[in-house]
N, C-alpha and C positions, 0 to 999 in steps of 0.2 A: 244197418245204418245206425250210428250211435250218435248222439247228438250234442250239440252246441259246444261241447268240448270237441275239437276235432279229434281228440283221442277218445275218451272213455265212454260214452254211452249216451243214451238218449236224454235229451234235455227238452223240457217243454217251454215253448216260447209264450210269453205273456200276451202276445198279440199286438203289442205296440208297433213293432216294425212292420208287421204284415197287415195291419189294419188298412182297409181300402177307404180311409176316412177323408173327411173334407170340411172345409169352412166355406160353404156357399159354392156357387157354380163358377168354374174358371172361365176367364175370357179365352178367345181363340188362340191368342199368342202363347198362352200358358198350357194349352191342352195336351201338349206332348213335351214334357221337360226331360224325358228319358235321353234324348240326344245330348242334352247338356250334361247330365249325370255320367253318360258313357265317356265323356271327354275328361272327366276328373281323374287325377292320379289317385293311387291307393296309398301314397306315401307323402308326408309333408316334406318340404325342402330340407336338405341336410345342411346344418350349420355347425360351427364350433360350439361345443357345449361347456357350460359352467356348472359348478356345484351349488346345491341349495335350491330353495324355493318350494312353495306348496302348489300342488295341482288339484283343482276341484273338478270332480267328475260327476255328471248327472246320471242317476239311475231312474229311468223313466217307467213309472208304474203307478197305478191308482190304488195300490194295495200294499201293505207293509211286506218286506221280503221275509221269507220263512226263517232264514238264518241257519240252515243245515250246511255247515262249512266242512264238508267231507265228500270227496268225489264218489266214494262207494255208496253213499246214502242219498245224496242230493239228486233231485230230478228237475229242479227249477232253474230256468235260464237266468232269472234274476239273482238267485243265490250264486250262480256261476259268475255273473257280472261283478258281484260284490267281493268275491274271493279271488278274482283273477290276478291280483297283484302278488299273491303268495302261492297260489295253487298251480305250480309249474308241473308240466308233464315230465316223465322220465326221459322221453326221446325227442330229439330234434328231427325236423323233416326239411326236404327241399320244397320248392313251390308247387310240386305235384304231389305233395304229402307223402312221398317215399321216405322211409326212415334213413337218417344219416347218423353219424356218430358225434354230432356237435352238441348234443343235449347233456343232461345230467347222467345218462347211462348209455352204454353202447348195446347194440342188439345184432345178433348174427343168426340168420335162419339157415338151418341145414335140412333140406328137403329129404335127403336120403335117410338121415338118422331120425327124422321126424322130431326135431328139437328146435328150440329158440334159446340161445344163450345170451343172458343179460348180465352186464357187469356195470354196477354203479360206480361212478368215478370217485376216487379218493378225494375227500374234501367237500363232497356234497353233504351239507349238514342241515339238520332241522334248525329252526330259529332259536332253539335252546342250546345249540352248539354240539349236539350229538350227531355222529355220522349216520347217514341213511344206510341201512343194512339189508341183507338178503331177507331177514325175518320181516322187515317192514313191507317188503314186496309180497311175501307170503301172506302176511296179515291182511293186506288189502283184499286178496282172494278170499280169505276166511270171512271177512266182514260181508262180502257179497254173497257167499255161498251158505253162510250159517242162517238158517230160517229164522232164528230169534231176532236177528238184526232188522228183519223186514225190508231189506234192500230190494229195490226193483231192478237192480242191475244184473241179477243172475239170469243167464240165458242158455239155451241149448248150444249156442256158438261157443261161449266160454267153457261149457262142459265138454268141449272137445279135448280139454286138458285132462289127461289121465288122472282118475281118482277124484275129480271135482264133484261129479255126480254122487259118488258114494259118500263124500263128506257132506254134501248138501242134504242127503237123505238120512244122515245120522248113522250110517253104517260104518263109517271110519272116523277116527279122531284127527287124522292128518290127511293132507292131499298128497297121495302117493306119487303123482307125476310132477311134483314140484321139488326139484333136487337142489340142495345147498351144499356144493362141494367143499366149501371152506367153513361150513357151519353157519348157525344163525347170525353170528356177528361178522361173517364174511361179507363180501360185496358181490358175489357171483351167484346167479340162479340159472338152472337149466330146466326149461319147461319141456315136458314130454307129451306129445300129442297123439291122439288116436289116428287121425288122418291130417295130412297137410292140405292147406286150402289156398286157392288163388288169392292174391291180395294180402297175404300175411306180412309182406314187407312194406305195407302201406298203413299209415296211421288211421285209426278208426275202423280197423278190419273186423273187430268184434270177437276175435279169437284170442287176442293177447291184451291183457289189461295194461294200461299205460300210466298208472299212478301208484304211489306207495302211501302207506298210512303209518304213523309213528307208534309202533308197538310198545316201546318203553314207556310211552306217555299214556296210552289208552288201555294197556293190558289189564288194569285193575277194574275197568268198567265192564259190566256184563254186556254181552251182545244185545240183549233186550233193552238195555238202558242207553246204548250208544247214541241213538238219534236225539234223545232229550238231554244228553249229558252236557254240562257246562264246558267240558273239554272240547266239545265240538261246536256248541252254540255260542259260547262267549270267549273262550281262550284257545282257539285251534292252533296247532303247529303246522307250519309249511316249510318247504325248503327253497321256495322262490325268493325273488329279490327283496320283497317287503314282508313285514310281519304285522299282524293286527295289534294295534295299541289300544284303541278305544272303540266301543260299540254302543250305539244307541239302538236298542233292539228294534228291528224292523224298519229303521229310519236312516241310519248312517253308520259308516265305518271309517275309522282313521287308521292309515297304514304308515309305518315308518321303516327305514332301511333294516334289513336283516343283516347284521354285521358279520354273520357267518356265511353269507352267500358265496357260493363256490367260484363265481366269476369276479368277485370283488364287490366293494360297497357301491350300491347304485347312487346316482347323483342327486336325485330329489330328496329333500329333507322330510317331506310329508305328502301323502295323497289322501284326500277325503272324498269318499263316494257317498252321495246324498240322494235320497229318494225325492223325486219331483213329479208332481202330477202331470200327465201328458198335456193337459190343457194349458199349462204354464210354460211349455217348452219354447214356443216362438218368442215370447217376451223375454225369456231368459237368454236366448241366443242374441237377440237385438241389444240387450243391455250388458252383454259379455259377462254374465253372472258366473258362468262355468268355463273352465279351460278346455274341457272335452265334453261335447254334448251331441247326441244323435238327433238329426232333424226328423220331425214327423212329416211324412211326405205331403200330407194335406196342407201343411203350413209353409211349404217351401217357397211359394211366391212372396210370402210375407217376410222371409228371412234371407233370401238369396243375395241381397245387396249389402248384407252386414259387413261392416269394416272390422279389421283387426283379427279376422279368422281365415284359416285355410280350409276350404271344403274338400274333403276327400271322399271317395265313394267306391263301392263294389256291389256285386249282386251276391248275397250270401247263399250258402248251401242250405236252403230252407224252403218251406212252403206251408201255407195254411190249407186245411182240408175239412170236408164234411164227412163225419163218420156215422154209421148206422149201428145201433146196438142190436145184435142178433144172438146174444148168449151171455155167459158169465165166466168169470175166472174161478177155477177150482183150485184153491190154495193147497189142498191135500195132495192132489195129483200133480200140481205145478203145471197146469195146462188150461187152455181156453176150451170151453165146452159150448157148442152151438145149441140153440133152442129152435128146432124146426118150426115151432108154433109161434115164434116171435112175430110181433106185428110188422116189423121191418124186414122180415125174412121173405120178401117178395121182390124179385129182381125188377119187375115192371114198375113197381112203386118207387124203388130207388132210382131207376133210370129217369123216370118222369120228374122226380125232384131235381135231378141234375139238369135236365132241360129247362127247368123253371128258374135257373139262376142266371141273371143278366150281369155276369162278372165283368165282361169287357166294358159295358156301359158304365158300370159303377167305377171301374178303374179310370176310365177316361174323364168322367165327370168329377170324381172326388179326389183322385190322386195325381192329377195332371200328367197321367201317363207313366208315373214312376212306379206304379204297381201294374201287374199284368197277369192275365189268366195263364195257368199252366195246364197242359193237356194230360200229362201222365204223372205217376208217382215216382218216376226217375227223372230228375231235373236235367235240363239241357247241358249244364256244366259237366255232366259225366260223359260228355263226348259221344262215342259210338255206342255206348250202352243205352243212350236215350233213343227211343223209337219215334222218329219224326212222322211216321205214318199214322200214329194214334192221335186222333183229333180231339178226343175228350167230349165233354158235353157242352156244346155251344148253346146259347139261348134260343129255345124253340118251343114256345108255349103250345103251338098247334100239334107238334110231334108228341109232346108230353101228354096232351089230352087224348090223342089217338091211342097211345100205349095204355093209358089207364082204362079207356073204354074197352079195348080189346081184352084186358086182363080182368074185366068184370067189376071194376070199381065204379058202380053206377051212381049217378047224381040223385040225391034226395033233397030237394030244396037247393040251398046255396052250395052245400058241400057233398062230397062223395061218401059213400059207405063202403065197408070192406066187402069182398066177394061173398062172404057169408051173410051179408045183410046187416051186420052190426055197425054202429057208428064208428067213424074214424077220426080220432083226434091225435095229432102227432106233436109230442112235446120236444122242443128244441132247447138244448142248453148252449148258451153262448156267453163268453166272457165280457165283462165290462172293460172299458178302455178309455180312450179320450171321448170328448163330447159327441163325436160323430159316429161312434160305434152303434148307438141306438138307431139312428135313422137308416143306417146301412142294413142292419138286421131286419128292421121293420120293412124295408124295401123288398127283401127276399120273401118275407112272410106274405106281402101283397102279391108278389109274382106267383107264389104257390097257390094263392087264393084264386088266381085266374085259371088254375088247373082244377079248381074245386077241392083243393086240399086245405083242411082246417089245421093250420100249424100254430101252436101257442108256445110262448116261452115257458120253460120249466120254472115254476115258482112265480111266474108272471112278470119277471124282470131279468135283466142281464145279471150275471153272477160274478162276484169278485173272484180273482184268480185262484186262491187257495181252496175256496168252497167248490169252485167249478171242478178242479181236478180231484177233489175228495169224492164228489158225486160220480165222475167219470171212471176213476180208478176202482171204486167200490161198486160199480154197476147198479147205481141207484135206480129203482124202478120208475122214477119220475123223468128219466132221460130216455127218449126214443132215438134221437140223433143229436149230434153235438158238433160244434165248430172249434177245432183245435189247430195246433200248428207244431211242426217239427223243425228243429234246427238239426241238420243232418251231419253225419260223420263224413269223412273224406274218402272212405272206401264204399262203393255204391251198393253193396249187398243189402237188400231190404229184410233179411232174415230176422233181425232182432226187433223189427217193428211189426211184422205181419205173420209170423209163424205160429204154429199151434202152441208152442211153449213160451212165447214172448209175452211177459206180463203187460207190455206196452201195446199189444194188439188190442186196443180198447174197444174195437167193434166186436171182438170175440168171435170173429168168423173163422171157421176151420173147414177146409175141404181137402179131399185127397189130391185134387189137381194142384191146389196152391202149395201143399206140402211137397209134392213131387217136384214142382218147378223150382221152389226155393232150395230144395236139396240138390237139384241138378246144377243150379248156377254156382253153387259153392263146392261142387264135387271134384274128384280127381280129374275127370274129363274136362272140367272148366279151366284147367291149366292151358288148354287150347283156347286162345283168345276168341277166335271166331265162334266156337261152340258156346262160350260164355255169353257173347253178344246175342247169339240166337236165342238163348234161354231168357235173357233179360227182356228181349223184344216179345217173346211168347208170353212171359209173365205180365208185361204191361198191357198187351191185348186182352189177356184173360181178366185182369183186374178192371180194365175199362168196361168190359162187357158185364161182369158180375156186379160192379158198382157198390161193393161193400164200403169202400172209402173213395170219396171223390176229391181229387186234387182241386184246389180253388185258385190260389194266387201266390205269387212271390213279388218282391219289390226291390228296387235299388235301396241300399242303405247309404245315406249321406251323413257324414259326421263333420261337425264344425270344431276345429282345433285352433286354439290360441296361436296366433302367428309367431309368438315368442318361443314356442316349443319346437324342439327338433327330436328326431328319432322315433316318431310315432308312425307306425306302418301297419297296414292291413294284410301284407303279403304273408302267406303261410310259412315261408322260410324265416320270417322275422317274428314269428309267434313264439310263445313259450310252450308250444305244443298243446295249448289248451283252447285254441281258437281265438285268443285275444292278443293284442299287441304285446311285444316283449317290453315290459316296463323298465327293465334294466337299461334299455337304450334311450328311454325318454328323459329329456332334460331341457332346461331353459338354455337358450342360445346366449353366447357372450355378447 
């Protein structure tokens, strides 16, 4: 699953959307607003459009955005939000995320020949006027696979491309399986794969990269310097409808039309994306400060009667989760290595922690029913791949205590000790967010205390987004478990999140059974739909039992859009392939 770009790769959610947060206890009539949200359209009304006008968009975070404006290097959903106006995917999709030929490039999968042929359309140009070429597509792969770039996007799935592994390991200077029939300046690329995979015709499949990078612009920058380069941080090039004009680092970005855009000049004259603290969102909606702003669910009753806006909604492909650190990432080997002696490498302990979380009660009390517990790591939106028989860890303190007793975690005073008699303190890393994040996390700590578990916050407090992921990604020893969130890709394979070679398998768990099941669900046999469903279900049951990662919640996303705007849609077919609305279509109504 690759994240928040419906195309390219895993993106980390800051937790704003998935926070089960609140402002006081709701009254009964507000206890379940999900029925209201379910009735909302995912599109604003269509009206005749006019040229001109500035649109102000809110970027909701309590921390500055990182500003890595490159799909191959970025892992932050907030960066993706800020660059959405220019960072268009190469491929268009229908509403089921299946590739069509309506985007910047066409794609043709040939199962027999084990190839994907990609042709970039003539006139698809970077915002400096240069045609997007075959080399730009190859260069995106090079950025990902070159170890010096420190990209987290390199995965075993992408390495199904012939020669990518050899390039990654420094054994080859080029990617042998990436063919450019008309040369580097041509527009055609043929990808040669070791094996063909189910889902290759679907965006977000993990085996085919869906973005390009401007080689002519970045070629003079060393791979090791790319992530910090001004050409990525301050003056990035994109081929989408808008280009970056002004940046206030970490705070705001101003976008203006890309006059070279292949579909024609977009209608808006300016878009400003500005960071806003989540605690200010409700007031900003009520005062119509922004033209596009996402509702924080805990604040919904305060804003739902706002005039002058259209509320649109959907349930995003995402979830929050609790992960347990049971190993480390070995950068030399490019794989996760489990530590059998890890404090959290005890299934009974992990299961008991799951039973100690009162997720349903938190959702009901604090999010008016707009957030909800999810039972498995494959969301319901994936249809028959979702196993409805897996119930997950419902709140059950009694069961949690029984499991711990049986596993030898004896009580010594207020808290339990490890089976070896040593004290047990569990350090939880959790992100800061809006004002209600703290009471929610403290609530969980209190529930675990009822099981005799001594859980403390890493560093004694909630951690801001960038520091949080720095600790989690680098396996900081002060983190025993952590609360994160994924925004998923549109192809359901979990390989790139939970496999042995996935850098984003932040729990670092590796088992033979997990590897086997992940391999089977993406194997040749998995072209048989029922076989693939069976393997998905088997994997969900296995992960539920092992509890290395516990799914927590998802929630409705409600967006307030200025009533004067038209063309704003959350439908996949109306996206620029990057999981965000197609801003080329957004305009003020006449």
